[in-house]
PyMOL Python script that loads the backbone (N, CA, C, O; Angstrom):
from pymol import cmd

cmd.read_pdbstr("""\
ATOM      1  N   MET A   1      -3.470  16.793  -0.058  1.00  0.00           N
ATOM      2  CA  MET A   1      -2.844  15.457   0.193  1.00  0.00           C
ATOM      3  C   MET A   1      -3.770  14.109  -0.026  1.00  0.00           C
ATOM      4  O   MET A   1      -4.969  14.140   0.254  1.00  0.00           O
ATOM      5  N   ILE A   2      -3.307  13.247  -0.404  1.00  0.00           N
ATOM      6  CA  ILE A   2      -4.346  11.800  -0.702  1.00  0.00           C
ATOM      7  C   ILE A   2      -4.365  11.174   0.804  1.00  0.00           C
ATOM      8  O   ILE A   2      -3.354  10.959   1.474  1.00  0.00           O
ATOM      9  N   HIS A   3      -5.609  10.943   1.177  1.00  0.00           N
ATOM     10  CA  HIS A   3      -5.422  10.118   2.602  1.00  0.00           C
ATOM     11  C   HIS A   3      -5.593   8.618   2.021  1.00  0.00           C
ATOM     12  O   HIS A   3      -6.262   8.246   1.057  1.00  0.00           O
ATOM     13  N   PHE A   4      -4.742   7.841   2.945  1.00  0.00           N
ATOM     14  CA  PHE A   4      -4.645   6.509   2.819  1.00  0.00           C
ATOM     15  C   PHE A   4      -5.410   6.102   4.294  1.00  0.00           C
ATOM     16  O   PHE A   4      -5.570   6.811   5.288  1.00  0.00           O
ATOM     17  N   THR A   5      -5.790   4.785   4.069  1.00  0.00           N
ATOM     18  CA  THR A   5      -6.435   4.098   5.254  1.00  0.00           C
ATOM     19  C   THR A   5      -5.323   3.422   6.062  1.00  0.00           C
ATOM     20  O   THR A   5      -4.244   3.037   5.612  1.00  0.00           O
ATOM     21  N   HIS A   6      -5.709   3.347   7.191  1.00  0.00           N
ATOM     22  CA  HIS A   6      -4.783   2.451   8.078  1.00  0.00           C
ATOM     23  C   HIS A   6      -4.392   1.342   7.431  1.00  0.00           C
ATOM     24  O   HIS A   6      -3.175   1.207   7.298  1.00  0.00           O
ATOM     25  N   ASP A   7      -5.304   0.266   6.863  1.00  0.00           N
ATOM     26  CA  ASP A   7      -4.717  -0.935   6.141  1.00  0.00           C
ATOM     27  C   ASP A   7      -3.986  -0.699   4.934  1.00  0.00           C
ATOM     28  O   ASP A   7      -3.117  -1.525   4.656  1.00  0.00           O
ATOM     29  N   GLU A   8      -4.192   0.385   4.073  1.00  0.00           N
ATOM     30  CA  GLU A   8      -3.177   0.813   3.104  1.00  0.00           C
ATOM     31  C   GLU A   8      -1.991   1.076   3.311  1.00  0.00           C
ATOM     32  O   GLU A   8      -1.072   0.642   2.617  1.00  0.00           O
ATOM     33  N   ILE A   9      -1.835   1.956   4.468  1.00  0.00           N
ATOM     34  CA  ILE A   9      -0.518   2.179   5.065  1.00  0.00           C
ATOM     35  C   ILE A   9       0.306   0.991   5.451  1.00  0.00           C
ATOM     36  O   ILE A   9       1.533   0.922   5.387  1.00  0.00           O
ATOM     37  N   ASN A  10      -0.369   0.239   5.783  1.00  0.00           N
ATOM     38  CA  ASN A  10       0.441  -1.080   6.543  1.00  0.00           C
ATOM     39  C   ASN A  10       0.747  -2.048   5.136  1.00  0.00           C
ATOM     40  O   ASN A  10       1.771  -2.731   5.136  1.00  0.00           O
ATOM     41  N   LEU A  11      -0.107  -2.080   4.032  1.00  0.00           N
ATOM     42  CA  LEU A  11       0.180  -2.825   3.075  1.00  0.00           C
ATOM     43  C   LEU A  11       1.463  -2.141   2.435  1.00  0.00           C
ATOM     44  O   LEU A  11       2.485  -2.757   2.133  1.00  0.00           O
ATOM     45  N   MET A  12       1.280  -0.899   2.287  1.00  0.00           N
ATOM     46  CA  MET A  12       2.566  -0.206   1.497  1.00  0.00           C
ATOM     47  C   MET A  12       3.599  -0.152   2.396  1.00  0.00           C
ATOM     48  O   MET A  12       4.717  -0.118   1.883  1.00  0.00           O
ATOM     49  N   ALA A  13       3.538  -0.134   3.658  1.00  0.00           N
ATOM     50  CA  ALA A  13       4.703  -0.328   4.564  1.00  0.00           C
ATOM     51  C   ALA A  13       5.556  -1.886   4.230  1.00  0.00           C
ATOM     52  O   ALA A  13       6.767  -2.039   4.075  1.00  0.00           O
ATOM     53  N   ILE A  14       4.596  -2.808   4.190  1.00  0.00           N
ATOM     54  CA  ILE A  14       5.301  -4.270   3.869  1.00  0.00           C
ATOM     55  C   ILE A  14       6.053  -4.249   2.778  1.00  0.00           C
ATOM     56  O   ILE A  14       7.179  -4.745   2.740  1.00  0.00           O
ATOM     57  N   TYR A  15       5.336  -3.519   1.547  1.00  0.00           N
ATOM     58  CA  TYR A  15       5.903  -3.585   0.151  1.00  0.00           C
ATOM     59  C   TYR A  15       6.740  -2.425  -0.216  1.00  0.00           C
ATOM     60  O   TYR A  15       6.927  -2.282  -1.424  1.00  0.00           O
ATOM     61  N   ASN A  16       7.153  -1.772   0.395  1.00  0.00           N
ATOM     62  CA  ASN A  16       7.761  -0.319   0.354  1.00  0.00           C
ATOM     63  C   ASN A  16       9.112  -0.535  -0.197  1.00  0.00           C
ATOM     64  O   ASN A  16       9.766  -1.245   0.567  1.00  0.00           O
ATOM     65  N   THR A  17       9.582  -0.276  -0.959  1.00  0.00           N
ATOM     66  CA  THR A  17      10.783  -0.414  -1.678  1.00  0.00           C
ATOM     67  C   THR A  17      11.790   1.080  -1.655  1.00  0.00           C
ATOM     68  O   THR A  17      12.991   1.161  -1.912  1.00  0.00           O
ATOM     69  N   GLY A  18      10.965   2.035  -1.310  1.00  0.00           N
ATOM     70  CA  GLY A  18      11.798   3.440  -1.029  1.00  0.00           C
ATOM     71  C   GLY A  18      11.492   4.269  -1.940  1.00  0.00           C
ATOM     72  O   GLY A  18      11.898   5.431  -1.903  1.00  0.00           O
ATOM     73  N   THR A  19      10.571   3.707  -3.094  1.00  0.00           N
ATOM     74  CA  THR A  19      10.334   4.746  -4.178  1.00  0.00           C
ATOM     75  C   THR A  19       8.908   4.441  -4.511  1.00  0.00           C
ATOM     76  O   THR A  19       8.492   3.297  -4.327  1.00  0.00           O
ATOM     77  N   ARG A  20       8.048   5.470  -5.036  1.00  0.00           N
ATOM     78  CA  ARG A  20       6.713   5.327  -5.140  1.00  0.00           C
ATOM     79  C   ARG A  20       6.797   4.595  -6.518  1.00  0.00           C
ATOM     80  O   ARG A  20       5.824   3.850  -6.636  1.00  0.00           O
ATOM     81  N   LYS A  21       7.634   4.554  -7.607  1.00  0.00           N
ATOM     82  CA  LYS A  21       7.688   3.656  -8.634  1.00  0.00           C
ATOM     83  C   LYS A  21       8.037   2.240  -8.194  1.00  0.00           C
ATOM     84  O   LYS A  21       7.516   1.304  -8.800  1.00  0.00           O
ATOM     85  N   GLY A  22       8.663   2.069  -7.444  1.00  0.00           N
ATOM     86  CA  GLY A  22       9.364   0.661  -7.110  1.00  0.00           C
ATOM     87  C   GLY A  22       8.063   0.188  -6.129  1.00  0.00           C
ATOM     88  O   GLY A  22       7.797  -1.003  -6.296  1.00  0.00           O
ATOM     89  N   LEU A  23       7.231   0.849  -5.178  1.00  0.00           N
ATOM     90  CA  LEU A  23       6.167   0.317  -4.464  1.00  0.00           C
ATOM     91  C   LEU A  23       5.011   0.100  -5.511  1.00  0.00           C
ATOM     92  O   LEU A  23       4.177  -0.784  -5.314  1.00  0.00           O
ATOM     93  N   LEU A  24       4.977   0.660  -6.283  1.00  0.00           N
ATOM     94  CA  LEU A  24       3.704   0.594  -7.503  1.00  0.00           C
ATOM     95  C   LEU A  24       3.985  -0.842  -8.250  1.00  0.00           C
ATOM     96  O   LEU A  24       3.084  -1.663  -8.422  1.00  0.00           O
ATOM     97  N   GLU A  25       5.511  -1.074  -8.727  1.00  0.00           N
ATOM     98  CA  GLU A  25       5.488  -2.226  -9.135  1.00  0.00           C
ATOM     99  C   GLU A  25       5.419  -3.356  -8.478  1.00  0.00           C
ATOM    100  O   GLU A  25       5.170  -4.430  -9.025  1.00  0.00           O
ATOM    101  N   GLU A  26       5.663  -3.190  -7.094  1.00  0.00           N
ATOM    102  CA  GLU A  26       5.698  -4.345  -5.914  1.00  0.00           C
ATOM    103  C   GLU A  26       4.090  -4.687  -5.990  1.00  0.00           C
ATOM    104  O   GLU A  26       3.676  -5.821  -6.230  1.00  0.00           O
ATOM    105  N   LEU A  27       3.362  -3.712  -5.786  1.00  0.00           N
ATOM    106  CA  LEU A  27       1.916  -3.953  -5.592  1.00  0.00           C
ATOM    107  C   LEU A  27       1.247  -4.616  -6.740  1.00  0.00           C
ATOM    108  O   LEU A  27       0.455  -5.556  -6.664  1.00  0.00           O
ATOM    109  N   THR A  28       1.660  -4.017  -7.808  1.00  0.00           N
ATOM    110  CA  THR A  28       1.014  -4.667  -9.015  1.00  0.00           C
ATOM    111  C   THR A  28       1.563  -6.051  -9.075  1.00  0.00           C
ATOM    112  O   THR A  28       0.844  -7.035  -9.248  1.00  0.00           O
ATOM    113  N   GLU A  29       2.800  -6.099  -8.934  1.00  0.00           N
ATOM    114  CA  GLU A  29       3.294  -7.831  -8.860  1.00  0.00           C
ATOM    115  C   GLU A  29       2.243  -8.662  -8.121  1.00  0.00           C
ATOM    116  O   GLU A  29       1.493  -9.548  -8.530  1.00  0.00           O
ATOM    117  N   MET A  30       2.419  -8.086  -6.849  1.00  0.00           N
ATOM    118  CA  MET A  30       1.658  -9.164  -5.685  1.00  0.00           C
ATOM    119  C   MET A  30       0.051  -9.085  -6.107  1.00  0.00           C
ATOM    120  O   MET A  30      -0.695 -10.016  -5.804  1.00  0.00           O
ATOM    121  N   GLN A  31      -0.414  -7.969  -6.794  1.00  0.00           N
ATOM    122  CA  GLN A  31      -1.929  -8.357  -6.965  1.00  0.00           C
ATOM    123  C   GLN A  31      -1.893  -9.419  -7.925  1.00  0.00           C
ATOM    124  O   GLN A  31      -2.875 -10.160  -7.947  1.00  0.00           O
ATOM    125  N   SER A  32      -0.974  -9.634  -8.705  1.00  0.00           N
ATOM    126  CA  SER A  32      -1.184 -10.772  -9.856  1.00  0.00           C
ATOM    127  C   SER A  32      -1.551 -12.211  -9.117  1.00  0.00           C
ATOM    128  O   SER A  32      -2.349 -13.088  -9.449  1.00  0.00           O
ATOM    129  N   TYR A  33      -0.681 -12.108  -8.020  1.00  0.00           N
ATOM    130  CA  TYR A  33      -0.830 -13.628  -7.304  1.00  0.00           C
ATOM    131  C   TYR A  33      -2.088 -13.502  -6.255  1.00  0.00           C
ATOM    132  O   TYR A  33      -2.089 -14.326  -5.340  1.00  0.00           O
ATOM    133  N   ILE A  34      -2.942 -12.740  -6.293  1.00  0.00           N
ATOM    134  CA  ILE A  34      -4.132 -12.703  -5.392  1.00  0.00           C
ATOM    135  C   ILE A  34      -5.001 -13.699  -5.950  1.00  0.00           C
ATOM    136  O   ILE A  34      -5.099 -13.870  -7.165  1.00  0.00           O
ATOM    137  N   SER A  35      -5.661 -14.390  -5.056  1.00  0.00           N
ATOM    138  CA  SER A  35      -6.523 -15.395  -5.705  1.00  0.00           C
ATOM    139  C   SER A  35      -7.952 -14.780  -5.760  1.00  0.00           C
ATOM    140  O   SER A  35      -8.162 -13.657  -5.303  1.00  0.00           O
ATOM    141  N   ALA A  36      -8.905 -15.515  -6.312  1.00  0.00           N
ATOM    142  CA  ALA A  36     -10.596 -14.936  -6.626  1.00  0.00           C
ATOM    143  C   ALA A  36     -11.351 -14.720  -5.231  1.00  0.00           C
ATOM    144  O   ALA A  36     -12.347 -14.030  -5.015  1.00  0.00           O
ATOM    145  N   GLU A  37     -10.572 -15.534  -4.308  1.00  0.00           N
ATOM    146  CA  GLU A  37     -11.367 -15.682  -2.883  1.00  0.00           C
ATOM    147  C   GLU A  37     -10.785 -14.203  -2.045  1.00  0.00           C
ATOM    148  O   GLU A  37     -11.424 -13.720  -1.110  1.00  0.00           O
ATOM    149  N   GLU A  38      -9.788 -13.743  -2.435  1.00  0.00           N
ATOM    150  CA  GLU A  38      -9.036 -12.596  -1.537  1.00  0.00           C
ATOM    151  C   GLU A  38      -9.689 -11.474  -2.086  1.00  0.00           C
ATOM    152  O   GLU A  38      -8.894 -10.725  -2.653  1.00  0.00           O
ATOM    153  N   LYS A  39     -11.032 -11.046  -2.117  1.00  0.00           N
ATOM    154  CA  LYS A  39     -11.414  -9.827  -2.881  1.00  0.00           C
ATOM    155  C   LYS A  39     -11.262  -8.773  -1.853  1.00  0.00           C
ATOM    156  O   LYS A  39     -11.238  -7.656  -2.371  1.00  0.00           O
ATOM    157  N   ASP A  40     -11.151  -8.764  -0.558  1.00  0.00           N
ATOM    158  CA  ASP A  40     -10.642  -7.575   0.179  1.00  0.00           C
ATOM    159  C   ASP A  40      -9.348  -7.174  -0.021  1.00  0.00           C
ATOM    160  O   ASP A  40      -9.078  -5.976  -0.107  1.00  0.00           O
ATOM    161  N   LEU A  41      -8.418  -8.126  -0.117  1.00  0.00           N
ATOM    162  CA  LEU A  41      -7.136  -7.790  -0.421  1.00  0.00           C
ATOM    163  C   LEU A  41      -6.996  -7.153  -1.672  1.00  0.00           C
ATOM    164  O   LEU A  41      -6.434  -6.059  -1.683  1.00  0.00           O
ATOM    165  N   ASN A  42      -7.463  -7.707  -2.872  1.00  0.00           N
ATOM    166  CA  ASN A  42      -7.730  -7.103  -4.151  1.00  0.00           C
ATOM    167  C   ASN A  42      -8.006  -5.861  -4.099  1.00  0.00           C
ATOM    168  O   ASN A  42      -7.300  -4.988  -4.604  1.00  0.00           O
ATOM    169  N   LYS A  43      -9.131  -5.650  -3.441  1.00  0.00           N
ATOM    170  CA  LYS A  43      -9.696  -4.092  -3.410  1.00  0.00           C
ATOM    171  C   LYS A  43      -8.674  -3.310  -2.617  1.00  0.00           C
ATOM    172  O   LYS A  43      -8.319  -2.260  -3.152  1.00  0.00           O
ATOM    173  N   LEU A  44      -8.180  -3.580  -1.562  1.00  0.00           N
ATOM    174  CA  LEU A  44      -7.462  -2.934  -0.794  1.00  0.00           C
ATOM    175  C   LEU A  44      -6.279  -2.544  -1.639  1.00  0.00           C
ATOM    176  O   LEU A  44      -5.955  -1.358  -1.587  1.00  0.00           O
ATOM    177  N   THR A  45      -5.555  -3.385  -2.440  1.00  0.00           N
ATOM    178  CA  THR A  45      -4.272  -3.020  -3.066  1.00  0.00           C
ATOM    179  C   THR A  45      -4.731  -2.466  -4.233  1.00  0.00           C
ATOM    180  O   THR A  45      -3.856  -1.734  -4.695  1.00  0.00           O
ATOM    181  N   ALA A  46      -5.825  -2.493  -4.988  1.00  0.00           N
ATOM    182  CA  ALA A  46      -6.323  -1.611  -6.150  1.00  0.00           C
ATOM    183  C   ALA A  46      -6.516  -0.288  -5.438  1.00  0.00           C
ATOM    184  O   ALA A  46      -6.168   0.688  -6.103  1.00  0.00           O
ATOM    185  N   SER A  47      -6.878  -0.104  -4.525  1.00  0.00           N
ATOM    186  CA  SER A  47      -7.250   1.341  -3.735  1.00  0.00           C
ATOM    187  C   SER A  47      -5.848   2.018  -3.777  1.00  0.00           C
ATOM    188  O   SER A  47      -5.619   3.105  -4.307  1.00  0.00           O
ATOM    189  N   ALA A  48      -5.129   1.385  -3.273  1.00  0.00           N
ATOM    190  CA  ALA A  48      -3.495   1.873  -2.795  1.00  0.00           C
ATOM    191  C   ALA A  48      -2.715   2.091  -4.003  1.00  0.00           C
ATOM    192  O   ALA A  48      -2.003   3.092  -4.064  1.00  0.00           O
ATOM    193  N   ILE A  49      -2.762   1.361  -4.863  1.00  0.00           N
ATOM    194  CA  ILE A  49      -2.409   1.289  -6.337  1.00  0.00           C
ATOM    195  C   ILE A  49      -2.775   2.833  -7.054  1.00  0.00           C
ATOM    196  O   ILE A  49      -1.975   3.593  -7.599  1.00  0.00           O
ATOM    197  N   ARG A  50      -4.102   3.000  -6.880  1.00  0.00           N
ATOM    198  CA  ARG A  50      -4.778   3.963  -7.643  1.00  0.00           C
ATOM    199  C   ARG A  50      -4.252   5.312  -6.907  1.00  0.00           C
ATOM    200  O   ARG A  50      -3.866   6.298  -7.535  1.00  0.00           O
ATOM    201  N   LYS A  51      -4.291   5.218  -5.411  1.00  0.00           N
ATOM    202  CA  LYS A  51      -3.799   6.507  -5.002  1.00  0.00           C
ATOM    203  C   LYS A  51      -2.636   6.928  -5.096  1.00  0.00           C
ATOM    204  O   LYS A  51      -2.280   8.107  -5.085  1.00  0.00           O
ATOM    205  N   LEU A  52      -1.795   5.709  -5.221  1.00  0.00           N
ATOM    206  CA  LEU A  52      -0.061   6.039  -5.398  1.00  0.00           C
ATOM    207  C   LEU A  52       0.038   6.569  -6.964  1.00  0.00           C
ATOM    208  O   LEU A  52       0.905   7.359  -7.339  1.00  0.00           O
ATOM    209  N   GLN A  53      -0.743   6.144  -7.613  1.00  0.00           N
ATOM    210  CA  GLN A  53      -0.649   6.690  -9.079  1.00  0.00           C
ATOM    211  C   GLN A  53      -1.139   8.198  -9.089  1.00  0.00           C
ATOM    212  O   GLN A  53      -0.592   9.045  -9.795  1.00  0.00           O
ATOM    213  N   GLU A  54      -1.999   8.417  -8.419  1.00  0.00           N
ATOM    214  CA  GLU A  54      -2.413   9.997  -8.421  1.00  0.00           C
ATOM    215  C   GLU A  54      -1.318  10.860  -7.693  1.00  0.00           C
ATOM    216  O   GLU A  54      -1.126  12.038  -7.997  1.00  0.00           O
ATOM    217  N   MET A  55      -0.796  10.374  -6.970  1.00  0.00           N
ATOM    218  CA  MET A  55       0.264  11.194  -6.310  1.00  0.00           C
ATOM    219  C   MET A  55       1.401  11.779  -6.753  1.00  0.00           C
ATOM    220  O   MET A  55       1.597  11.396  -7.907  1.00  0.00           O
ATOM    221  N   SER A  56       2.297  12.574  -6.364  1.00  0.00           N
ATOM    222  CA  SER A  56       3.839  13.013  -6.868  1.00  0.00           C
ATOM    223  C   SER A  56       4.561  12.214  -5.980  1.00  0.00           C
ATOM    224  O   SER A  56       4.157  11.729  -4.924  1.00  0.00           O
ATOM    225  N   ASP A  57       5.890  12.097  -6.600  1.00  0.00           N
ATOM    226  CA  ASP A  57       6.871  11.344  -5.837  1.00  0.00           C
ATOM    227  C   ASP A  57       7.174  12.407  -4.908  1.00  0.00           C
ATOM    228  O   ASP A  57       7.427  11.812  -3.861  1.00  0.00           O
ATOM    229  N   ASP A  58       7.286  13.599  -4.714  1.00  0.00           N
ATOM    230  CA  ASP A  58       7.230  14.549  -3.370  1.00  0.00           C
ATOM    231  C   ASP A  58       6.306  14.208  -2.503  1.00  0.00           C
ATOM    232  O   ASP A  58       6.723  14.064  -1.354  1.00  0.00           O
ATOM    233  N   ASP A  59       5.029  14.007  -2.703  1.00  0.00           N
ATOM    234  CA  ASP A  59       4.078  13.826  -1.842  1.00  0.00           C
ATOM    235  C   ASP A  59       4.364  12.285  -1.012  1.00  0.00           C
ATOM    236  O   ASP A  59       4.268  12.062   0.195  1.00  0.00           O
ATOM    237  N   TYR A  60       4.758  11.306  -2.165  1.00  0.00           N
ATOM    238  CA  TYR A  60       5.126  10.090  -1.641  1.00  0.00           C
ATOM    239  C   TYR A  60       6.342  10.061  -0.502  1.00  0.00           C
ATOM    240  O   TYR A  60       6.341   9.363   0.512  1.00  0.00           O
ATOM    241  N   ALA A  61       7.246  10.870  -0.866  1.00  0.00           N
ATOM    242  CA  ALA A  61       8.437  10.843  -0.051  1.00  0.00           C
ATOM    243  C   ALA A  61       7.936  11.611   1.447  1.00  0.00           C
ATOM    244  O   ALA A  61       8.651  11.361   2.417  1.00  0.00           O
ATOM    245  N   ALA A  62       6.927  12.385   1.633  1.00  0.00           N
ATOM    246  CA  ALA A  62       6.412  12.532   2.718  1.00  0.00           C
ATOM    247  C   ALA A  62       5.486  11.787   3.651  1.00  0.00           C
ATOM    248  O   ALA A  62       5.011  12.131   4.733  1.00  0.00           O
ATOM    249  N   LEU A  63       5.325  10.437   2.795  1.00  0.00           N
ATOM    250  CA  LEU A  63       4.429   9.715   3.742  1.00  0.00           C
ATOM    251  C   LEU A  63       5.529   9.090   4.731  1.00  0.00           C
ATOM    252  O   LEU A  63       6.740   9.030   4.518  1.00  0.00           O
ATOM    253  N   ASP A  64       4.791   8.613   5.925  1.00  0.00           N
ATOM    254  CA  ASP A  64       5.515   7.906   6.857  1.00  0.00           C
ATOM    255  C   ASP A  64       5.042   6.548   6.722  1.00  0.00           C
ATOM    256  O   ASP A  64       3.988   6.336   7.321  1.00  0.00           O
ATOM    257  N   LEU A  65       5.606   5.443   6.012  1.00  0.00           N
ATOM    258  CA  LEU A  65       5.246   4.362   6.035  1.00  0.00           C
ATOM    259  C   LEU A  65       5.861   3.130   6.828  1.00  0.00           C
ATOM    260  O   LEU A  65       6.607   2.241   6.416  1.00  0.00           O
ATOM    261  N   VAL A  66       5.317   3.347   8.111  1.00  0.00           N
ATOM    262  CA  VAL A  66       5.933   2.575   9.217  1.00  0.00           C
ATOM    263  C   VAL A  66       4.556   1.859   9.852  1.00  0.00           C
ATOM    264  O   VAL A  66       3.721   2.435  10.550  1.00  0.00           O
ATOM    265  N   PRO A  67       4.529   0.104   9.327  1.00  0.00           N
ATOM    266  CA  PRO A  67       3.423  -0.383   9.939  1.00  0.00           C
ATOM    267  C   PRO A  67       3.038  -0.280  11.259  1.00  0.00           C
ATOM    268  O   PRO A  67       3.808  -0.274  12.219  1.00  0.00           O
ATOM    269  N   GLU A  68       1.629  -0.185  11.299  1.00  0.00           N
ATOM    270  CA  GLU A  68       0.902   0.149  12.857  1.00  0.00           C
ATOM    271  C   GLU A  68       0.104  -1.163  13.221  1.00  0.00           C
ATOM    272  O   GLU A  68      -1.122  -1.113  13.314  1.00  0.00           O
ATOM    273  N   PHE A  69       0.652  -2.089  13.384  1.00  0.00           N
ATOM    274  CA  PHE A  69       0.351  -3.264  13.884  1.00  0.00           C
ATOM    275  C   PHE A  69      -0.141  -3.518  15.517  1.00  0.00           C
ATOM    276  O   PHE A  69       0.615  -3.469  16.487  1.00  0.00           O
ATOM    277  N   ILE A  70      -1.453  -3.772  15.544  1.00  0.00           N
ATOM    278  CA  ILE A  70      -1.845  -3.794  16.849  1.00  0.00           C
ATOM    279  C   ILE A  70      -1.763  -5.130  17.451  1.00  0.00           C
ATOM    280  O   ILE A  70      -2.123  -6.142  16.848  1.00  0.00           O
ATOM    281  N   SER A  71      -1.154  -5.129  18.977  1.00  0.00           N
ATOM    282  CA  SER A  71      -1.166  -6.732  19.420  1.00  0.00           C
ATOM    283  C   SER A  71      -2.177  -6.526  20.485  1.00  0.00           C
ATOM    284  O   SER A  71      -2.399  -5.558  21.212  1.00  0.00           O
ATOM    285  N   ASP A  72      -2.758  -7.748  20.378  1.00  0.00           N
ATOM    286  CA  ASP A  72      -3.858  -8.027  21.562  1.00  0.00           C
ATOM    287  C   ASP A  72      -2.998  -8.773  22.709  1.00  0.00           C
ATOM    288  O   ASP A  72      -3.658  -9.338  23.581  1.00  0.00           O
ATOM    289  N   GLU A  73      -1.854  -8.819  22.777  1.00  0.00           N
ATOM    290  CA  GLU A  73      -1.244  -9.465  23.764  1.00  0.00           C
ATOM    291  C   GLU A  73      -0.880  -8.498  24.939  1.00  0.00           C
ATOM    292  O   GLU A  73      -0.758  -8.865  26.107  1.00  0.00           O
ATOM    293  N   GLU A  74      -0.727  -7.264  24.503  1.00  0.00           N
ATOM    294  CA  GLU A  74      -0.405  -6.128  25.771  1.00  0.00           C
ATOM    295  C   GLU A  74      -1.400  -6.134  26.977  1.00  0.00           C
ATOM    296  O   GLU A  74      -1.236  -5.355  27.916  1.00  0.00           O
TER     297      GLU A  74
END
""", "prot")
cmd.dss("prot")
cmd.show_as("cartoon", "prot")
cmd.util.cbc("prot")
cmd.orient("prot")
């Protein structure tokens, strides 16, 4: 199984369409809007896309794509 970082999971949860192919399309489109100054976001998105391309649809279906946002207000 491919390991995704916490940040990759959050990114994929935000853009999740319900299918691996749809998520890849959304992330690829979103990446085209990232500015040159957003190097960390570009690197994160590229990493998630690469990992999604390497996995099967069945492995994707087993992912729990729920964002895990941490609040400092608690």
